[in-house]
Structures are given as structure tokens and as C-alpha cells.
Backbone as JSON Lines, residues from 0, in Angstrom:
{"i":0,"aa":"M","n":[76.94,6.2,75.8],"ca":[77.41,7.14,74.87],"c":[76.9,6.78,73.47]}
{"i":1,"aa":"F","n":[76.49,7.84,72.75],"ca":[75.94,7.64,71.4],"c":[77.02,7.84,70.35]}
{"i":2,"aa":"T","n":[76.98,7.01,69.35],"ca":[77.93,7.19,68.24],"c":[77.15,7.64,67.02]}
{"i":3,"aa":"K","n":[77.75,8.52,66.3],"ca":[77.1,9.01,65.07],"c":[77.42,8.05,63.93]}
{"i":4,"aa":"S","n":[76.38,7.68,63.2],"ca":[76.62,6.85,62.03],"c":[76.79,7.76,60.82]}
{"i":5,"aa":"K","n":[77.68,7.4,59.99],"ca":[77.9,8.19,58.77],"c":[76.91,7.74,57.72]}
{"i":6,"aa":"R","n":[76.3,8.73,57.07],"ca":[75.31,8.46,56.05],"c":[75.98,8.45,54.68]}
{"i":7,"aa":"H","n":[75.72,7.44,53.9],"ca":[76.27,7.34,52.55],"c":[75.1,7.39,51.57]}
{"i":8,"aa":"G","n":[75.21,8.26,50.51],"ca":[74.17,8.33,49.5],"c":[73.11,9.36,49.85]}
{"i":9,"aa":"V","n":[72.0,9.32,49.1],"ca":[70.91,10.28,49.28],"c":[69.62,9.53,49.54]}
{"i":10,"aa":"T","n":[68.68,10.25,50.12],"ca":[67.37,9.64,50.36],"c":[66.54,9.72,49.1]}
{"i":11,"aa":"L","n":[65.47,8.98,49.08],"ca":[64.57,8.98,47.93],"c":[63.96,10.37,47.72]}
{"i":12,"aa":"I","n":[63.58,11.03,48.78],"ca":[63.0,12.38,48.69],"c":[63.98,13.34,48.05]}
{"i":13,"aa":"E","n":[65.23,13.28,48.45],"ca":[66.25,14.16,47.87],"c":[66.43,13.89,46.38]}
{"i":14,"aa":"A","n":[66.43,12.65,45.98],"ca":[66.59,12.3,44.56],"c":[65.41,12.78,43.73]}
{"i":15,"aa":"V","n":[64.19,12.61,44.28],"ca":[62.99,13.08,43.57],"c":[63.01,14.59,43.42]}
{"i":16,"aa":"M","n":[63.42,15.3,44.45],"ca":[63.49,16.77,44.39],"c":[64.48,17.23,43.33]}
{"i":17,"aa":"V","n":[65.61,16.57,43.21],"ca":[66.61,16.92,42.19],"c":[66.03,16.71,40.79]}
{"i":18,"aa":"V","n":[65.33,15.6,40.58],"ca":[64.73,15.31,39.28],"c":[63.67,16.36,38.94]}
{"i":19,"aa":"V","n":[62.83,16.73,39.9],"ca":[61.78,17.73,39.67],"c":[62.4,19.07,39.33]}
{"i":20,"aa":"L","n":[63.43,19.48,40.06],"ca":[64.08,20.76,39.79],"c":[64.76,20.78,38.42]}
{"i":21,"aa":"L","n":[65.42,19.7,38.07],"ca":[66.06,19.63,36.75],"c":[65.04,19.64,35.62]}
{"i":22,"aa":"S","n":[63.94,18.94,35.79],"ca":[62.88,18.93,34.77],"c":[62.29,20.32,34.58]}
{"i":23,"aa":"G","n":[62.01,20.99,35.7],"ca":[61.46,22.34,35.62],"c":[62.41,23.31,34.94]}
{"i":24,"aa":"S","n":[63.7,23.2,35.24],"ca":[64.66,24.11,34.62],"c":[64.83,23.79,33.12]}
{"i":25,"aa":"A","n":[64.7,22.52,32.74],"ca":[64.79,22.15,31.32],"c":[63.62,22.74,30.53]}
{"i":26,"aa":"V","n":[62.43,22.67,31.08],"ca":[61.25,23.23,30.41],"c":[61.38,24.74,30.31]}
{"i":27,"aa":"A","n":[61.78,25.39,31.4],"ca":[61.92,26.85,31.41],"c":[62.99,27.3,30.43]}
{"i":28,"aa":"S","n":[64.08,26.57,30.35],"ca":[65.16,26.98,29.44],"c":[64.76,26.81,27.98]}
{"i":29,"aa":"S","n":[63.88,25.88,27.68],"ca":[63.45,25.72,26.29],"c":[62.75,26.97,25.79]}
{"i":30,"aa":"F","n":[61.99,27.64,26.66],"ca":[61.33,28.88,26.27],"c":[62.32,30.04,26.19]}
{"i":31,"aa":"V","n":[63.29,30.04,27.06],"ca":[64.29,31.12,27.07],"c":[65.24,30.99,25.9]}
{"i":32,"aa":"L","n":[65.69,29.78,25.61],"ca":[66.67,29.57,24.55],"c":[66.04,29.62,23.15]}
{"i":33,"aa":"K","n":[64.78,29.33,23.02],"ca":[64.12,29.36,21.72],"c":[62.79,30.09,21.83]}
{"i":34,"aa":"P","n":[62.83,31.43,22.01],"ca":[61.59,32.17,22.21],"c":[60.76,32.3,20.94]}
{"i":35,"aa":"R","n":[61.33,32.04,19.75],"ca":[60.57,32.23,18.52],"c":[59.83,30.98,18.07]}
{"i":36,"aa":"W","n":[59.72,29.97,18.9],"ca":[59.08,28.73,18.46],"c":[57.66,28.96,17.99]}
{"i":37,"aa":"S","n":[56.94,29.87,18.65],"ca":[55.57,30.17,18.25],"c":[55.55,30.87,16.89]}
{"i":38,"aa":"S","n":[56.45,31.81,16.69],"ca":[56.54,32.52,15.41],"c":[56.9,31.56,14.28]}
{"i":39,"aa":"E","n":[57.83,30.64,14.55],"ca":[58.23,29.68,13.52],"c":[57.06,28.79,13.11]}
{"i":40,"aa":"R","n":[56.29,28.33,14.08],"ca":[55.12,27.51,13.76],"c":[54.11,28.29,12.94]}
{"i":41,"aa":"N","n":[53.86,29.56,13.32],"ca":[52.89,30.38,12.61],"c":[53.37,30.67,11.18]}
{"i":42,"aa":"V","n":[54.63,31.05,11.03],"ca":[55.18,31.34,9.7],"c":[55.15,30.09,8.82]}
{"i":43,"aa":"A","n":[55.47,28.94,9.39],"ca":[55.43,27.7,8.62],"c":[54.0,27.43,8.13]}
{"i":44,"aa":"G","n":[53.02,27.63,9.0],"ca":[51.62,27.42,8.61],"c":[51.18,28.38,7.52]}
{"i":45,"aa":"V","n":[51.51,29.67,7.68],"ca":[51.12,30.67,6.68],"c":[51.82,30.39,5.36]}
{"i":46,"aa":"T","n":[53.1,30.02,5.41],"ca":[53.84,29.72,4.19],"c":[53.2,28.56,3.44]}
{"i":47,"aa":"H","n":[52.82,27.52,4.15],"ca":[52.15,26.39,3.5],"c":[50.8,26.8,2.92]}
{"i":48,"aa":"H","n":[50.04,27.64,3.64],"ca":[48.74,28.09,3.14],"c":[48.89,28.94,1.88]}
{"i":49,"aa":"V","n":[49.86,29.83,1.86],"ca":[50.09,30.68,0.68],"c":[50.53,29.81,-0.5]}
{"i":50,"aa":"A","n":[51.43,28.87,-0.26],"ca":[51.87,27.97,-1.34],"c":[50.69,27.15,-1.87]}
{"i":51,"aa":"D","n":[49.84,26.66,-0.96],"ca":[48.66,25.9,-1.39],"c":[47.69,26.78,-2.17]}
{"i":52,"aa":"T","n":[47.55,28.04,-1.76],"ca":[46.66,28.97,-2.47],"c":[47.18,29.24,-3.88]}
{"i":53,"aa":"L","n":[48.48,29.44,-4.02],"ca":[49.06,29.66,-5.35],"c":[48.92,28.42,-6.23]}
{"i":54,"aa":"T","n":[49.12,27.25,-5.64],"ca":[48.95,25.99,-6.39],"c":[47.49,25.82,-6.83]}
{"i":55,"aa":"M","n":[46.56,26.15,-5.92],"ca":[45.14,26.07,-6.25],"c":[44.79,27.05,-7.38]}
{"i":56,"aa":"A","n":[45.38,28.24,-7.34],"ca":[45.12,29.23,-8.39],"c":[45.61,28.71,-9.74]}
{"i":57,"aa":"R","n":[46.78,28.11,-9.76],"ca":[47.32,27.53,-11.01],"c":[46.41,26.42,-11.52]}
{"i":58,"aa":"N","n":[46.01,25.51,-10.63],"ca":[45.14,24.4,-11.04],"c":[43.77,24.88,-11.5]}
{"i":59,"aa":"T","n":[43.24,25.92,-10.84],"ca":[41.95,26.49,-11.23],"c":[42.03,27.1,-12.62]}
{"i":60,"aa":"S","n":[43.14,27.78,-12.92],"ca":[43.28,28.39,-14.25],"c":[43.29,27.33,-15.35]}
{"i":61,"aa":"I","n":[43.9,26.19,-15.05],"ca":[43.93,25.1,-16.03],"c":[42.54,24.49,-16.18]}
{"i":62,"aa":"T","n":[41.89,24.22,-15.05],"ca":[40.57,23.56,-15.06],"c":[39.51,24.44,-15.72]}
{"i":63,"aa":"N","n":[39.48,25.73,-15.37],"ca":[38.45,26.63,-15.89],"c":[38.83,27.3,-17.19]}
{"i":64,"aa":"Q","n":[40.02,27.04,-17.7],"ca":[40.49,27.64,-18.95],"c":[40.36,29.16,-18.95]}
{"i":65,"aa":"A","n":[40.8,29.77,-17.84],"ca":[40.77,31.22,-17.7],"c":[41.91,31.65,-16.79]}
{"i":66,"aa":"D","n":[42.4,32.87,-16.98],"ca":[43.48,33.38,-16.14],"c":[43.01,33.53,-14.69]}
{"i":67,"aa":"V","n":[43.92,33.26,-13.76],"ca":[43.67,33.48,-12.34],"c":[44.81,34.36,-11.83]}
{"i":68,"aa":"R","n":[44.44,35.46,-11.19],"ca":[45.4,36.43,-10.68],"c":[45.42,36.37,-9.16]}
{"i":69,"aa":"V","n":[46.62,36.33,-8.57],"ca":[46.79,36.35,-7.12],"c":[47.59,37.61,-6.79]}
{"i":70,"aa":"E","n":[47.01,38.44,-5.92],"ca":[47.65,39.71,-5.59],"c":[47.81,39.83,-4.08]}
{"i":71,"aa":"R","n":[48.97,40.29,-3.67],"ca":[49.27,40.53,-2.26],"c":[48.8,41.94,-1.92]}
{"i":72,"aa":"I","n":[47.88,42.06,-0.94],"ca":[47.32,43.36,-0.58],"c":[47.3,43.53,0.94]}
{"i":73,"aa":"R","n":[47.04,44.75,1.39],"ca":[46.77,45.04,2.8],"c":[45.39,45.66,2.87]}
{"i":74,"aa":"K","n":[44.57,45.12,3.74],"ca":[43.21,45.62,3.9],"c":[42.96,45.78,5.39]}
{"i":75,"aa":"D","n":[42.66,46.99,5.83],"ca":[42.45,47.3,7.25],"c":[43.65,46.87,8.1]}
{"i":76,"aa":"G","n":[44.87,47.11,7.57],"ca":[46.09,46.77,8.3],"c":[46.41,45.29,8.32]}
{"i":77,"aa":"Q","n":[45.64,44.5,7.61],"ca":[45.8,43.04,7.6],"c":[46.39,42.6,6.26]}
{"i":78,"aa":"A","n":[47.42,41.76,6.29],"ca":[47.99,41.2,5.06],"c":[47.01,40.16,4.51]}
{"i":79,"aa":"M","n":[46.73,40.26,3.21],"ca":[45.77,39.36,2.57],"c":[46.23,39.01,1.17]}
{"i":80,"aa":"L","n":[45.65,37.95,0.64],"ca":[45.79,37.62,-0.77],"c":[44.42,37.79,-1.42]}
{"i":81,"aa":"Q","n":[44.41,38.45,-2.57],"ca":[43.17,38.58,-3.34],"c":[43.31,37.67,-4.56]}
{"i":82,"aa":"I","n":[42.41,36.73,-4.69],"ca":[42.43,35.78,-5.8],"c":[41.29,36.14,-6.75]}
{"i":83,"aa":"T","n":[41.63,36.46,-7.99],"ca":[40.62,36.83,-8.99],"c":[40.63,35.79,-10.1]}
{"i":84,"aa":"E","n":[39.53,35.05,-10.19],"ca":[39.35,34.1,-11.29],"c":[38.61,34.84,-12.39]}
{"i":85,"aa":"E","n":[39.28,35.08,-13.51],"ca":[38.65,35.82,-14.6],"c":[37.59,34.98,-15.28]}
{"i":86,"aa":"A","n":[36.64,35.66,-15.9],"ca":[35.55,34.97,-16.6],"c":[36.13,34.13,-17.74]}
{"i":87,"aa":"G","n":[35.58,32.96,-17.89],"ca":[36.04,32.06,-18.94],"c":[34.88,31.23,-19.45]}
{"i":88,"aa":"P","n":[35.16,30.2,-20.21],"ca":[34.09,29.37,-20.76],"c":[33.34,28.56,-19.71]}
{"i":89,"aa":"V","n":[33.92,28.37,-18.55],"ca":[33.3,27.52,-17.53],"c":[32.53,28.31,-16.49]}
{"i":90,"aa":"R","n":[33.02,29.52,-16.1],"ca":[32.36,30.28,-15.04],"c":[32.58,31.77,-15.21]}
{"i":91,"aa":"D","n":[31.78,32.54,-14.45],"ca":[31.92,33.99,-14.43],"c":[33.09,34.39,-13.54]}
{"i":92,"aa":"E","n":[33.44,35.68,-13.59],"ca":[34.53,36.16,-12.75],"c":[34.18,36.0,-11.27]}
{"i":93,"aa":"K","n":[35.19,35.63,-10.49],"ca":[35.0,35.42,-9.05],"c":[36.21,35.99,-8.31]}
{"i":94,"aa":"V","n":[35.94,36.75,-7.24],"ca":[37.01,37.33,-6.43],"c":[36.87,36.8,-5.01]}
{"i":95,"aa":"S","n":[37.98,36.3,-4.45],"ca":[37.98,35.84,-3.06],"c":[39.22,36.38,-2.35]}
{"i":96,"aa":"F","n":[39.13,36.4,-1.02],"ca":[40.21,36.93,-0.2],"c":[40.68,35.86,0.77]}
{"i":97,"aa":"F","n":[41.96,35.9,1.07],"ca":[42.58,34.96,1.99],"c":[43.4,35.75,3.0]}
{"i":98,"aa":"E","n":[42.98,35.73,4.27],"ca":[43.7,36.47,5.31],"c":[44.93,35.69,5.74]}
{"i":99,"aa":"L","n":[46.03,36.42,5.98],"ca":[47.28,35.78,6.35],"c":[47.57,35.82,7.84]}
{"i":100,"aa":"G","n":[46.75,36.51,8.62],"ca":[46.95,36.54,10.06],"c":[47.59,37.83,10.53]}
{"i":101,"aa":"T","n":[47.44,38.12,11.8],"ca":[47.98,39.34,12.36],"c":[49.47,39.17,12.67]}
{"i":102,"aa":"G","n":[50.21,40.23,12.47],"ca":[51.63,40.22,12.76],"c":[52.48,39.57,11.69]}
{"i":103,"aa":"V","n":[51.87,39.07,10.65],"ca":[52.6,38.42,9.56],"c":[52.85,39.45,8.47]}
{"i":104,"aa":"T","n":[54.09,39.54,8.0],"ca":[54.39,40.43,6.88],"c":[54.8,39.59,5.68]}
{"i":105,"aa":"V","n":[54.32,40.01,4.53],"ca":[54.67,39.35,3.27],"c":[55.34,40.39,2.4]}
{"i":106,"aa":"S","n":[56.55,40.1,1.97],"ca":[57.28,41.04,1.13],"c":[57.87,40.29,-0.05]}
{"i":107,"aa":"G","n":[58.46,41.04,-0.95],"ca":[59.06,40.45,-2.14],"c":[58.38,40.96,-3.38]}
{"i":108,"aa":"S","n":[58.83,40.46,-4.5],"ca":[58.25,40.94,-5.74],"c":[58.0,39.76,-6.66]}
{"i":109,"aa":"P","n":[57.08,39.92,-7.54],"ca":[56.13,41.02,-7.69],"c":[54.99,40.87,-6.68]}
{"i":110,"aa":"A","n":[54.16,41.91,-6.57],"ca":[53.02,41.86,-5.66],"c":[51.86,41.08,-6.26]}
{"i":111,"aa":"E","n":[51.94,40.8,-7.54],"ca":[50.85,40.11,-8.24],"c":[51.42,39.09,-9.22]}
{"i":112,"aa":"I","n":[50.72,37.97,-9.36],"ca":[51.11,36.97,-10.35],"c":[49.84,36.46,-11.04]}
{"i":113,"aa":"R","n":[49.98,36.13,-12.31],"ca":[48.84,35.65,-13.09],"c":[49.2,34.27,-13.67]}
{"i":114,"aa":"F","n":[48.28,33.31,-13.45],"ca":[48.45,31.97,-14.01],"c":[47.56,31.85,-15.24]}
{"i":115,"aa":"S","n":[48.11,31.26,-16.29],"ca":[47.36,31.11,-17.54],"c":[46.73,29.72,-17.61]}
{"i":116,"aa":"P","n":[45.8,29.52,-18.54],"ca":[45.18,28.2,-18.71],"c":[46.19,27.1,-19.08]}
{"i":117,"aa":"M","n":[47.38,27.48,-19.52],"ca":[48.42,26.5,-19.85],"c":[49.19,26.08,-18.6]}
{"i":118,"aa":"G","n":[48.9,26.71,-17.46],"ca":[49.58,26.36,-16.21],"c":[50.84,27.16,-15.94]}
{"i":119,"aa":"T","n":[51.18,28.06,-16.85],"ca":[52.38,28.87,-16.66],"c":[52.04,30.16,-15.91]}
{"i":120,"aa":"A","n":[53.07,30.78,-15.36],"ca":[52.9,32.06,-14.67],"c":[53.46,33.17,-15.56]}
{"i":121,"aa":"N","n":[52.94,34.39,-15.37],"ca":[53.39,35.49,-16.22],"c":[54.75,36.04,-15.8]}
{"i":122,"aa":"R","n":[55.26,35.65,-14.62],"ca":[56.56,36.13,-14.17],"c":[57.07,35.27,-13.02]}
{"i":123,"aa":"D","n":[58.33,35.47,-12.71],"ca":[58.96,34.79,-11.58],"c":[58.49,35.47,-10.3]}
{"i":124,"aa":"L","n":[58.18,34.7,-9.28],"ca":[57.71,35.26,-8.02],"c":[58.58,34.76,-6.89]}
{"i":125,"aa":"R","n":[58.9,35.68,-5.96],"ca":[59.63,35.3,-4.75],"c":[59.09,36.15,-3.6]}
{"i":126,"aa":"W","n":[58.36,35.49,-2.69],"ca":[57.79,36.18,-1.53],"c":[58.45,35.65,-0.27]}
{"i":127,"aa":"T","n":[58.63,36.56,0.68],"ca":[59.16,36.23,1.99],"c":[58.06,36.47,3.01]}
{"i":128,"aa":"I","n":[57.8,35.49,3.85],"ca":[56.79,35.6,4.9],"c":[57.52,35.6,6.23]}
{"i":129,"aa":"A","n":[57.28,36.64,7.04],"ca":[58.05,36.79,8.28],"c":[57.16,37.18,9.46]}
{"i":130,"aa":"Q","n":[57.6,36.75,10.63],"ca":[56.98,37.15,11.89],"c":[57.95,36.82,13.01]}
{"i":131,"aa":"G","n":[58.27,37.82,13.83],"ca":[59.1,37.59,15.01],"c":[60.44,36.94,14.74]}
{"i":132,"aa":"G","n":[61.09,37.26,13.65],"ca":[62.4,36.68,13.35],"c":[62.35,35.38,12.57]}
{"i":133,"aa":"A","n":[61.19,34.77,12.45],"ca":[61.05,33.54,11.66],"c":[60.68,33.92,10.24]}
{"i":134,"aa":"V","n":[61.28,33.24,9.26],"ca":[61.1,33.6,7.86],"c":[60.81,32.36,7.03]}
{"i":135,"aa":"G","n":[59.8,32.46,6.17],"ca":[59.51,31.43,5.18],"c":[59.62,32.04,3.79]}
{"i":136,"aa":"E","n":[59.75,31.21,2.78],"ca":[59.92,31.73,1.43],"c":[59.09,30.93,0.44]}
{"i":137,"aa":"I","n":[58.54,31.65,-0.55],"ca":[57.77,31.01,-1.61],"c":[58.31,31.48,-2.95]}
{"i":138,"aa":"R","n":[58.45,30.54,-3.87],"ca":[58.91,30.86,-5.22],"c":[57.97,30.21,-6.23]}
{"i":139,"aa":"V","n":[57.76,30.92,-7.34],"ca":[56.97,30.38,-8.44],"c":[57.81,30.51,-9.71]}
{"i":140,"aa":"S","n":[57.94,29.42,-10.44],"ca":[58.66,29.4,-11.7],"c":[57.73,29.85,-12.81]}
{"i":141,"aa":"P","n":[58.15,30.81,-13.66],"ca":[57.25,31.27,-14.71],"c":[57.01,30.25,-15.82]}
{"i":142,"aa":"T","n":[57.99,29.43,-16.12],"ca":[57.82,28.51,-17.25],"c":[56.9,27.34,-16.93]}
{"i":143,"aa":"T","n":[56.96,26.84,-15.71],"ca":[56.12,25.69,-15.35],"c":[54.97,26.07,-14.43]}
{"i":144,"aa":"G","n":[55.07,27.22,-13.78],"ca":[54.04,27.63,-12.82],"c":[54.12,26.85,-11.52]}
{"i":145,"aa":"S","n":[55.2,26.08,-11.34],"ca":[55.31,25.28,-10.12],"c":[55.62,26.17,-8.92]}
{"i":146,"aa":"V","n":[55.05,25.79,-7.78],"ca":[55.19,26.55,-6.54],"c":[56.08,25.77,-5.59]}
{"i":147,"aa":"Q","n":[57.09,26.45,-5.06],"ca":[58.0,25.83,-4.09],"c":[58.0,26.68,-2.83]}
{"i":148,"aa":"S","n":[58.06,26.03,-1.67],"ca":[58.1,26.77,-0.41],"c":[59.23,26.25,0.47]}
{"i":149,"aa":"R","n":[59.75,27.16,1.29],"ca":[60.78,26.82,2.27],"c":[60.31,27.4,3.59]}
{"i":150,"aa":"V","n":[60.22,26.56,4.61],"ca":[59.72,27.0,5.91],"c":[60.83,26.95,6.94]}
{"i":151,"aa":"P","n":[60.64,27.74,8.05],"ca":[61.68,27.74,9.09],"c":[61.77,26.41,9.82]}
């Protein structure tokens, strides 16, 4: 006559399968619970680029001793920045464009800011950069011309 032995615990295969299933569900849930991670990364990158562009415009106006204007525009359905370095003692007028990427919206006021050779801005600026629920913010102080950014 055969007696049944009682099994206590789990086999190695069963333990490995549980770990694999839990790992897979953790990865899948990260995409479900935070679907905007891609938008947040993109908005953070664009916000940093716009802040760097505004800082460069301020520094260029000081270096070249001429006004530099940065304007928010749409060209062919694409959000862009137009940077105009006015003619001064160092160089002739120069216009360049900076694309902000598809699906990115930039709002706020004013649509244009001008930096003077003293490093100041002609007005207070507050822009919001958004995509897919993620929002970044840029501010420029008129008295100092300093650029501050806040990213998601």
C-alpha cells in the first residue's frame, strides 16, 4: 500500500514563475498608472531649451550691445521662437528660429520680449509650456532679465 506524502512549501519553478509574473505586472502598471511620463520628459526638455534660449538672448544683447527680441510664433502649425538680434556696433541684424517640437503648446503673455544691452527685459514674461497634461513654466523678471523655469 502506498502512502501519500504531504508536500510543504513551493518548488523552485513555482517561485520563479511568481517572481516573473509580479515583475511583469509591476512594469505594466507603471505605464498604466503614469501614462504621461513621456509628455513630462518632453515638456521638461522643451522648458529647459526655451529658458536657455531666453538666457542666451539676454547674454547676447549684453555682449553685442544691441537689443535682442524673442517672439513666440506659429509657422506651418509648428510652435517656434523667433530670435532677432538687432544691428549694433558689433554685428548686423540676425534672425534665427528655434522649433519647439510637435504637440507642444506655448501660451502666456506677452508673446514677445526684448532684452536690452543692460541685461534688462522690457516687460515681465510668463509662458506655460504644455503637452499631454504635463506643464512647465518660464518667467523672466523685467528688472534683472533673469530667467527662471519650473518643470514637471
